[in-house]
C-alpha positions as CSV (number, residue, x, y, z in Angstrom):
1,X,4.2,-13.3,-16.6
2,X,5.6,-12.7,-13.1
3,X,3.5,-11.5,-10.2
4,X,5.3,-8.1,-10.4
5,X,4.6,-7.9,-14.2
6,X,1.0,-8.7,-13.6
7,X,0.7,-6.0,-10.9
8,X,2.4,-3.5,-13.1
9,X,0.1,-4.3,-16.0
10,X,-2.9,-4.0,-13.8
11,X,-2.1,-0.5,-12.5
12,X,-0.9,0.8,-15.9
13,X,-4.2,-0.2,-17.4
14,X,-6.3,1.7,-14.9
15,X,-4.0,4.6,-13.9
16,X,-6.1,7.3,-15.6
17,X,-9.2,6.0,-13.8
18,X,-7.7,4.9,-10.6
19,X,-8.8,7.8,-8.3
20,X,-12.3,7.6,-9.7
21,X,-12.5,3.9,-9.1
22,X,-11.1,4.3,-5.5
23,X,-13.1,7.4,-4.6
24,X,-14.6,5.7,-1.6
25,X,-11.2,5.3,0.0
26,X,-10.8,8.1,2.6
27,X,-7.0,8.5,1.9
28,X,-6.9,11.7,4.1
29,X,-8.2,9.8,7.1
30,X,-5.8,6.9,6.5
31,X,-2.9,9.3,6.3
32,X,-4.0,10.8,9.6
33,X,-3.5,7.4,11.2
34,X,0.0,7.3,9.7
35,X,0.9,10.7,11.0
36,X,-0.4,9.9,14.4
37,X,1.9,6.9,14.6
38,X,4.9,8.8,13.0
39,X,4.5,11.6,15.5
40,X,4.1,9.3,18.5
41,X,7.0,7.0,17.7
42,X,9.3,9.1,15.5
43,X,11.4,12.2,16.1
44,X,8.9,14.7,14.8
45,X,11.1,15.4,11.7
46,X,9.1,16.3,8.6
47,X,11.1,14.7,5.7
48,X,8.9,11.9,4.4
49,X,9.3,9.2,1.7
50,X,6.0,7.9,0.3
51,X,7.0,4.5,-1.0
52,X,4.4,3.0,-3.4
53,X,2.7,6.4,-3.7
54,X,0.4,5.4,-6.6
55,X,-1.3,8.5,-8.1
56,X,0.0,10.7,-5.2
57,X,-3.1,11.0,-3.1
58,X,-1.3,10.1,0.0
59,X,1.7,12.2,-1.0
60,X,-0.4,15.4,-1.3
61,X,-2.2,14.5,2.0
62,X,1.2,14.3,3.8
63,X,2.3,17.5,2.2
64,X,-0.8,19.3,3.4
65,X,0.1,18.0,7.0
66,X,3.5,19.8,6.8
67,X,5.8,17.2,5.5
68,X,8.5,17.6,2.8
69,X,7.5,14.7,0.5
70,X,9.2,12.5,-2.0
71,X,7.2,9.7,-3.6
72,X,7.9,6.7,-5.9
73,X,5.9,4.0,-7.4
74,X,6.3,0.9,-9.6
75,X,4.0,2.2,-12.4
76,X,5.2,5.0,-14.7
77,X,1.5,5.8,-15.6
78,X,0.6,6.2,-11.9
79,X,3.6,8.4,-11.3
80,X,2.6,10.5,-14.3
81,X,-0.9,11.0,-12.7
82,X,0.8,11.9,-9.4
83,X,3.0,14.6,-11.1
84,X,-0.1,16.3,-12.6
85,X,-2.2,16.1,-9.4
86,X,-3.4,19.4,-8.0
87,X,-1.5,20.2,-4.8
88,X,1.5,18.1,-5.8
89,X,3.7,21.1,-6.5
90,X,7.0,20.7,-4.7
91,X,6.6,16.9,-4.4
92,X,9.3,14.9,-6.2
93,X,8.0,11.7,-7.9
94,X,10.1,8.9,-9.1
95,X,9.7,5.4,-10.6
96,X,11.0,2.4,-8.7
97,X,10.1,-0.8,-6.8
98,X,9.9,-1.2,-3.1
99,X,12.6,-3.8,-3.2
100,X,14.6,-1.9,-5.8
101,X,14.0,1.8,-5.1
102,X,15.5,4.7,-6.9
103,X,19.0,5.5,-5.8
104,X,19.9,8.3,-3.4
105,X,16.8,8.2,-1.2
106,X,18.3,8.5,2.3
107,X,17.9,10.4,5.6
108,X,14.1,10.4,5.8
109,X,12.4,10.9,9.2
110,X,9.5,8.8,8.0
111,X,9.1,6.2,5.3
112,X,5.5,5.5,4.6
113,X,3.9,2.7,2.6
114,X,0.2,3.7,2.4
115,X,-2.7,1.5,1.3
116,X,-1.1,-1.9,1.0
117,X,1.9,-1.7,-1.5
118,X,3.7,-4.2,0.6
119,X,0.9,-6.7,0.1
120,X,2.1,-7.1,-3.5
121,X,5.4,-8.6,-2.3
122,X,4.5,-12.2,-2.8
123,X,7.6,-13.9,-1.2
124,X,9.2,-13.4,2.2
125,X,12.4,-12.6,0.4
126,X,10.8,-9.7,-1.5
127,X,9.4,-8.5,1.8
128,X,12.8,-8.7,3.4
129,X,14.4,-6.8,0.5
130,X,11.7,-4.1,0.7
131,X,12.2,-3.7,4.4
132,X,16.0,-3.6,4.0
133,X,15.6,-0.9,1.4
134,X,13.3,1.1,3.8
135,X,15.9,0.7,6.6
136,X,18.6,2.3,4.3
137,X,16.2,5.1,3.5
138,X,15.6,6.1,7.2
139,X,17.4,8.6,9.2
140,X,19.1,7.1,12.4
141,X,16.0,7.6,14.5
142,X,13.4,7.6,11.7
143,X,10.3,5.3,11.6
144,X,8.9,3.1,8.8
145,X,5.0,3.0,8.9
146,X,3.2,0.5,6.6
147,X,-0.1,-1.5,6.5
148,X,-0.9,-5.0,5.5
149,X,-4.3,-6.8,5.1
150,X,-5.3,-9.4,7.7
151,X,-6.2,-12.9,7.0
152,X,-9.7,-12.1,8.2
153,X,-10.1,-9.4,5.6
154,X,-8.9,-11.6,2.8
155,X,-11.4,-14.2,3.7
156,X,-14.3,-11.7,4.1
157,X,-13.5,-9.7,1.0
158,X,-12.6,-12.4,-1.5
159,X,-14.1,-15.6,0.0
160,X,-17.1,-15.4,-2.2
161,X,-17.7,-13.7,-5.6
162,X,-19.0,-10.2,-5.2
163,X,-20.6,-7.6,-7.5
164,X,-20.8,-4.0,-6.8
165,X,-23.3,-1.8,-8.8
166,X,-21.9,1.7,-9.3
167,X,-24.6,3.0,-11.6
168,X,-22.9,3.2,-15.0
169,X,-20.4,0.5,-14.1
170,X,-20.2,-2.8,-12.4
171,X,-17.2,-4.2,-10.6
172,X,-16.9,-7.9,-9.8
173,X,-14.2,-9.6,-7.8
174,X,-13.4,-13.0,-6.3
175,X,-10.4,-15.1,-5.3
176,X,-8.9,-17.3,-8.0
177,X,-6.9,-19.0,-5.3
178,X,-8.9,-22.2,-4.2
179,X,-8.1,-21.6,-0.5
180,X,-7.2,-18.5,1.4
181,X,-4.5,-19.4,3.9
182,X,-2.3,-17.5,6.2
183,X,1.1,-16.6,4.9
184,X,0.1,-17.6,1.4
185,X,-0.4,-15.8,-1.9
186,X,-4.0,-14.8,-2.7
187,X,-4.7,-14.2,-6.4
188,X,-7.9,-12.2,-7.1
189,X,-9.7,-11.4,-10.3
190,X,-11.3,-8.0,-10.8
191,X,-13.7,-7.3,-13.7
192,X,-14.8,-3.7,-14.5
193,X,-17.7,-3.3,-16.8
194,X,-18.5,0.3,-18.0
195,X,-21.3,1.4,-20.2
196,X,-20.2,2.3,-23.7
197,X,-23.1,3.5,-25.8
198,X,-25.5,0.7,-26.2
199,X,-23.0,-1.9,-25.0
200,X,-20.4,-2.4,-22.2
201,X,-16.6,-2.3,-22.1
202,X,-14.8,-4.8,-19.9
203,X,-11.4,-4.3,-18.2
204,X,-10.0,-7.4,-16.4
205,X,-7.2,-7.4,-13.9
206,X,-5.5,-10.1,-11.8
207,X,-3.9,-9.0,-8.5
208,X,-1.4,-11.4,-6.7
209,X,-1.0,-10.4,-3.1
210,X,0.4,-12.3,-0.1
211,X,-0.9,-12.4,3.4
212,X,2.1,-11.7,5.6
213,X,1.1,-12.7,9.1
214,X,2.1,-10.6,12.2
215,X,4.5,-13.3,13.2
216,X,6.2,-13.4,9.7
217,X,6.4,-9.5,9.5
218,X,8.2,-9.3,12.8
219,X,10.6,-12.2,11.9
220,X,11.4,-10.8,8.5
221,X,11.8,-7.2,9.9
222,X,14.4,-8.5,12.3
223,X,16.3,-10.1,9.3
224,X,16.1,-6.7,7.6
225,X,17.6,-4.9,10.6
226,X,14.3,-3.4,11.8
227,X,12.3,-3.8,15.0
228,X,8.5,-3.5,15.1
229,X,7.8,-1.1,18.0
230,X,4.0,-0.7,17.6
231,X,0.9,-2.0,15.8
232,X,-2.7,-0.9,15.5
233,X,-5.7,-2.7,14.0
234,X,-7.6,-0.8,11.3
235,X,-11.3,-1.1,10.7
236,X,-11.7,1.2,7.6
237,X,-9.6,4.1,8.8
238,X,-10.4,3.8,12.5
239,X,-7.5,2.5,14.7
240,X,-8.0,-0.3,17.2
241,X,-5.9,-1.9,20.0
242,X,-4.7,-4.5,20.2
243,X,-4.4,-5.5,16.5
244,X,-6.4,-8.5,15.7
245,X,-5.7,-10.7,12.6
246,X,-9.3,-12.0,12.3
247,X,-11.4,-9.1,13.4
248,X,-9.6,-6.1,11.8
249,X,-9.2,-5.3,8.1
250,X,-5.5,-4.3,8.3
251,X,-2.6,-4.0,10.7
252,X,-0.7,-0.8,10.8
253,X,3.0,-1.3,11.7
254,X,5.7,1.1,13.0
255,X,9.3,-0.1,12.8
256,X,12.7,1.4,13.6
257,X,16.3,0.4,12.9
258,X,17.2,-2.4,15.3
259,X,19.8,-1.5,17.9
């Protein structure tokens, strides 16, 4: 099974419960950081593509902030959840991959990849293809805004096995990769245990992500015809300057067409 197939299988298996399992993520606040960067470095246009939209939480948040939104995602099950989400009326949802998006998506003022979809691109060539696709989706003066986890976050979050007690469920996660290195793939194992009568049900998932260092992102963006114009560090959903690969959880990037 390829990394893409494994990612797809993981999200298909939890699509119906994804929002519940990620209830602690403040998507609205994260989207606010995206909007701040888009408004500061973009044209102010409101046509937005939510690439890797998942169950549509970010898509609805963008719509509530005045954007005309189209979203697409790798997982048909996640897209089905997005289409049935309250508040998603008027948002068009499609199925497609970041590096192989649905056809005809062009002229967007903002292309947003919210909450780490690009982390699942496990080679620099996949990253280049995704960035090239985003370049083709942008209007001439549009901006691409996306986030990636830092090496510091991967080491803090997955360096040792962790178990979270959520009452009627437990979640355990750890890195399968023997070492967590910069610009390398990090494979993590997630096990969800939910109470079922007198016993427990278990759902297991493996996630293959790649740490793309700031240096790599800038180099690959140039190869894709883009230029990084701004970054912010993220601690939770709070923005920090300058972005720090060790101290912060994520780096939020803004890129434009080169030249």
